C-alpha positions as CSV (number, residue, x, y, z in Angstrom):
1,M,-4.1,-139.7,119.0
2,N,-3.4,-143.4,119.9
3,A,-6.4,-146.5,119.3
4,Q,-7.5,-145.9,123.2
5,S,-7.9,-141.9,123.2
6,H,-9.9,-142.5,119.7
7,S,-12.2,-144.9,120.9
8,K,-12.8,-142.7,123.7
9,V,-13.9,-140.3,121.8
10,N,-15.9,-141.9,119.8
11,V,-17.9,-142.8,123.0
12,L,-18.1,-139.7,123.9
13,A,-19.7,-138.6,120.6
14,Q,-22.8,-140.9,121.1
15,Y,-23.9,-139.1,124.3
16,W,-26.3,-135.9,124.0
17,V,-26.5,-133.0,126.0
18,V,-30.5,-132.1,126.8
19,I,-31.1,-128.7,128.3
20,P,-34.8,-127.5,129.2
21,A,-34.7,-124.0,129.7
22,Y,-37.6,-121.7,130.4
23,N,-36.9,-118.0,130.9
24,E,-33.3,-118.2,130.9
25,A,-32.2,-115.8,128.6
26,A,-30.0,-114.1,131.3
27,T,-27.7,-117.8,131.2
28,I,-28.7,-119.9,128.4
29,R,-26.2,-118.7,126.1
30,D,-23.4,-118.8,128.8
31,V,-24.2,-122.5,129.6
32,A,-24.6,-123.8,126.1
33,W,-21.4,-122.9,124.8
34,R,-19.8,-123.9,128.1
35,T,-21.5,-127.1,127.4
36,L,-20.4,-127.5,123.8
37,R,-16.7,-127.0,125.0
38,Q,-17.5,-130.6,126.7
39,I,-19.6,-132.4,124.3
40,K,-20.8,-131.1,120.8
41,S,-24.6,-132.9,120.5
42,V,-26.5,-130.7,122.5
43,I,-30.5,-129.9,122.4
44,V,-31.9,-126.8,124.3
45,V,-35.9,-127.2,124.7
46,D,-37.3,-124.0,124.8
47,D,-40.2,-124.6,127.1
48,G,-42.6,-121.6,125.8
49,S,-40.5,-119.2,127.1
50,T,-41.6,-115.2,127.1
51,D,-38.2,-113.6,128.0
52,G,-36.2,-114.1,124.7
53,T,-34.3,-117.6,125.9
54,A,-34.5,-118.9,122.1
55,E,-33.4,-115.5,120.6
56,A,-30.3,-115.7,122.9
57,L,-29.2,-118.7,121.5
58,V,-28.8,-117.5,118.0
59,G,-25.2,-118.2,116.2
60,V,-24.9,-120.9,119.3
61,P,-24.6,-124.6,117.4
62,V,-27.1,-126.4,119.4
63,A,-30.7,-128.0,118.2
64,V,-33.0,-125.9,119.7
65,L,-36.6,-127.1,120.0
66,R,-39.9,-124.8,121.1
67,N,-42.6,-125.9,122.8
68,P,-45.3,-123.4,121.9
69,T,-46.5,-122.9,125.2
70,N,-45.5,-123.5,128.8
71,C,-45.8,-127.6,128.9
72,G,-43.1,-128.0,132.0
73,K,-39.6,-129.3,132.6
74,A,-41.2,-133.0,132.6
75,A,-42.2,-132.2,128.9
76,S,-39.7,-130.7,127.8
77,L,-36.8,-133.4,129.0
78,W,-39.6,-135.9,127.5
79,R,-39.4,-134.2,124.0
80,G,-35.5,-134.0,124.5
81,F,-34.9,-137.7,125.1
82,Q,-37.2,-138.7,121.9
83,Q,-35.1,-136.4,119.8
84,A,-31.4,-137.8,121.3
85,L,-32.8,-141.3,120.7
86,A,-33.9,-140.5,117.2
87,A,-30.5,-139.1,116.4
88,G,-28.9,-142.5,117.6
89,A,-27.8,-141.7,121.5
90,S,-26.5,-143.9,123.7
91,G,-27.0,-142.0,126.8
92,V,-28.2,-138.4,127.7
93,V,-26.8,-135.9,129.8
94,T,-29.4,-133.5,131.3
95,L,-28.3,-130.2,133.4
96,D,-30.4,-126.9,134.0
97,G,-30.0,-123.5,132.4
98,D,-29.9,-121.6,134.7
99,G,-26.2,-122.0,135.3
100,Q,-26.3,-124.1,138.7
101,H,-24.5,-126.8,137.1
102,A,-20.7,-126.5,135.9
103,P,-20.9,-128.2,132.3
104,E,-17.4,-128.5,132.9
105,D,-18.5,-131.5,135.3
106,I,-19.7,-133.4,132.3
107,P,-16.6,-135.1,131.7
108,R,-16.5,-136.5,134.9
109,L,-20.1,-137.9,134.9
110,L,-19.6,-139.4,131.4
111,A,-16.3,-141.2,132.5
112,E,-18.7,-142.8,135.3
113,A,-21.1,-143.4,132.2
114,I,-18.7,-145.0,130.1
115,R,-17.3,-147.5,132.9
116,H,-20.9,-148.2,134.0
117,P,-23.5,-148.2,130.8
118,D,-26.4,-149.4,132.6
119,H,-26.4,-146.9,135.4
120,V,-27.8,-143.4,136.1
121,I,-25.4,-141.5,136.9
122,I,-26.3,-138.5,139.6
123,G,-24.5,-134.9,140.0
124,A,-24.8,-135.3,143.6
125,R,-24.4,-131.6,145.5
126,R,-22.2,-131.2,148.6
127,R,-24.4,-131.2,151.8
128,D,-22.9,-128.4,153.0
129,Q,-24.1,-126.1,150.2
130,R,-27.5,-127.8,150.1
131,H,-27.6,-126.4,153.5
132,A,-27.4,-122.4,152.4
133,V,-31.6,-122.6,152.0
134,F,-32.8,-124.3,154.9
135,W,-36.2,-125.0,153.9
136,R,-35.4,-126.1,150.5
137,Y,-32.7,-128.7,152.0
138,L,-35.2,-129.6,154.5
139,A,-38.1,-130.3,151.2
140,N,-34.8,-131.9,149.6
141,R,-34.2,-134.5,152.3
142,V,-37.5,-135.4,152.7
143,A,-37.8,-136.1,148.9
144,D,-34.2,-138.2,149.6
145,F,-36.1,-140.1,152.4
146,W,-39.4,-140.8,150.3
147,I,-37.9,-141.5,146.8
148,S,-35.2,-144.0,148.9
149,W,-37.9,-146.0,150.5
150,A,-39.8,-146.6,147.3
151,A,-36.5,-147.6,145.8
152,G,-35.3,-149.7,148.3
153,Y,-31.9,-148.0,148.6
154,S,-30.3,-144.9,149.9
155,F,-30.2,-141.6,147.5
156,E,-27.7,-138.8,148.6
157,D,-29.3,-136.4,145.9
158,S,-32.5,-137.4,144.3
159,Q,-33.7,-133.6,143.3
160,S,-30.4,-133.1,141.6
161,G,-31.3,-132.3,137.6
162,F,-27.6,-133.3,136.4
163,R,-27.6,-136.7,135.3
164,V,-26.7,-139.4,132.9
165,Y,-29.7,-141.4,131.7
166,P,-28.4,-144.8,129.4
167,A,-30.7,-145.1,126.3
168,S,-31.4,-148.6,127.4
169,L,-33.6,-147.0,130.3
170,L,-35.2,-144.1,128.2
171,R,-36.5,-146.3,125.5
172,H,-38.2,-148.6,127.7
173,V,-39.8,-146.2,130.5
174,E,-43.2,-145.0,130.3
175,I,-43.6,-142.0,133.0
176,N,-46.7,-139.0,133.1
177,H,-44.8,-136.1,131.6
178,E,-47.9,-133.7,132.0
179,K,-47.2,-130.4,133.5
180,L,-48.1,-131.0,136.9
181,R,-45.6,-133.6,137.4
182,S,-42.5,-131.2,136.0
183,F,-40.4,-132.0,139.8
184,V,-42.3,-135.8,140.4
185,F,-41.0,-136.6,136.8
186,E,-37.1,-136.9,137.7
187,S,-38.1,-138.5,140.7
188,E,-40.4,-141.3,139.4
189,L,-37.7,-142.1,136.8
190,L,-34.9,-143.0,139.7
191,I,-37.9,-145.3,141.2
192,E,-38.7,-146.9,137.9
193,A,-34.7,-147.1,136.6
194,T,-34.2,-148.9,140.2
195,R,-37.1,-151.5,139.4
196,A,-36.2,-152.0,135.9
197,G,-32.7,-153.1,137.0
198,H,-30.5,-150.0,136.6
199,R,-28.4,-149.0,139.3
200,S,-27.7,-145.3,140.1
201,L,-23.9,-143.7,141.1
202,A,-23.3,-140.1,142.6
203,V,-20.5,-138.6,141.9
204,P,-20.0,-135.3,143.8
205,I,-20.6,-131.7,142.6
206,E,-20.3,-127.8,143.1
207,A,-23.9,-126.0,143.3
208,L,-23.3,-122.8,141.6
209,R,-25.3,-119.4,141.5
210,H,-25.0,-117.6,138.8
211,P,-24.9,-114.0,138.9
212,G,-28.5,-112.8,137.5
213,A,-30.2,-116.2,137.3
214,R,-34.2,-116.1,138.4
215,P,-35.2,-117.8,141.4
216,S,-35.6,-121.9,141.5
217,Y,-39.0,-123.0,140.0
218,F,-38.9,-125.4,142.6
219,R,-41.7,-125.0,145.1
220,P,-41.0,-126.7,148.2
221,V,-44.4,-127.4,150.0
222,L,-46.5,-128.3,147.0
223,D,-43.7,-130.1,145.0
224,I,-42.5,-132.2,147.7
225,L,-46.3,-133.1,148.5
226,R,-47.0,-134.2,145.2
227,I,-43.5,-136.3,144.9
228,T,-44.9,-138.1,148.5
229,R,-48.3,-138.6,146.6
230,M,-46.5,-140.4,143.9
231,V,-44.2,-142.4,146.1
232,G,-47.2,-143.3,148.3
233,W,-48.9,-144.9,145.2
234,K,-45.8,-146.9,143.9
235,L,-45.5,-148.4,147.8
236,L,-49.5,-149.4,148.5
237,S,-48.9,-150.8,145.3
238,S,-45.8,-152.8,146.5
239,G,-46.9,-153.6,149.9
240,M,-45.4,-150.8,151.5
241,N,-42.1,-152.3,150.6
242,P,-40.8,-152.6,154.4
243,I,-37.2,-153.5,153.3
244,G,-36.7,-150.6,151.5
245,L,-38.0,-148.5,154.3
246,Y,-35.3,-150.7,156.3
247,R,-32.6,-149.6,154.1
248,S,-33.5,-146.3,153.4
249,L,-33.3,-145.4,157.3
250,C,-30.3,-147.4,157.4
251,G,-28.5,-145.3,154.6
252,T,-27.6,-148.6,153.0
253,S,-26.2,-148.4,149.3
254,S,-25.1,-151.0,146.9
255,C,-22.8,-151.3,144.1
256,R,-22.5,-154.8,144.1
257,P,-23.6,-157.3,140.9
258,S,-26.8,-158.5,142.5
259,K,-30.9,-158.0,142.1
260,L,-30.6,-155.6,144.7
261,H,-29.8,-152.0,142.6
262,G,-28.9,-149.1,144.6
263,I,-26.5,-146.1,144.9
264,A,-22.7,-145.6,145.5
265,K,-20.5,-142.9,146.1
266,V,-17.6,-141.7,144.0
267,G,-15.1,-139.3,144.6
268,Q,-12.8,-137.5,142.3
269,L,-11.5,-139.3,139.5
270,D,-8.8,-141.5,140.3
271,A,-5.4,-142.4,138.3
272,H,-6.9,-145.1,136.1
273,T,-9.9,-142.8,135.0
274,P,-9.2,-140.5,132.1
275,R,-10.4,-136.9,132.2
276,L,-12.4,-136.7,129.4
277,R,-11.8,-133.2,128.3
278,V,-11.9,-133.9,124.6
279,A,-15.1,-133.3,123.2
280,G,-14.9,-135.5,120.1
281,P,-16.0,-134.9,116.5
282,T,-19.0,-132.8,115.6
283,V,-22.0,-134.6,115.0
284,R,-24.4,-133.3,112.5
285,L,-27.7,-132.6,113.3
286,R,-30.1,-134.5,111.6
287,R,-33.5,-133.6,110.4
288,W,-35.6,-134.9,113.0
289,K,-39.6,-135.4,112.3
290,K,-41.5,-132.6,114.4
291,P,-43.4,-134.8,117.0
292,L,-47.1,-133.8,118.1
293,G,-47.3,-130.5,119.5
294,S,-44.2,-129.4,118.4
295,A,-43.6,-125.6,117.3
């Protein structure tokens, strides 16, 4: 291994993966093993599952955190973030435990995270795949519009849970992560990231359906109403952000270094972007102090 490759492996080892899981026994073991082939530092947060999700991970070398009751996706992500940061992570990859995200795409997202260390990297699903369930697609597009308005730039897939967050954002952001805000949390995190100066960058991914996976917990009407209410308060507090409305309607995006922070689209890796398939050396799991309310 040459010095340049060794340096990339060391950088990869500083990233952690957080997988929130609620009743994912049918898929979580496969997702965890495939994730470990890409990066060795993995946290699964079992959110009070009743189907044996944690037991399905016996023998898999991941850190398993268990919520004693179902606290919601937001609380699970938040707990995983704090544990990864405490272990010294320079960034956190999030993906769902139901198999809809391919862990094999992690190197593509991390390649962009390394090139743009202060960006939020979003795995954006192809629009034709998002069309598969019309009402969910419509709800997602409504959410894209509201979040883009509040953030001031256009988001292609604001509801994708496959992301890379820089530690510089996670250390300073404070967002309500109670159970009722489970799907609001990830949307608000995009808005707050943009307002704090962290631009976003989209990497196209495939949306998958794993045989035997449970139905989505996303409720198109109720969760979009909650997201809209959150965005409404943010818009009222910022004078309705008319410039942001104009940019969202025009689909304006930006990746230029300026005071304007937006989203850029990235295609397949080019010849100058290394395909980061080496997971790097195993990072020893530390003994963390249990946060309040942990099992």
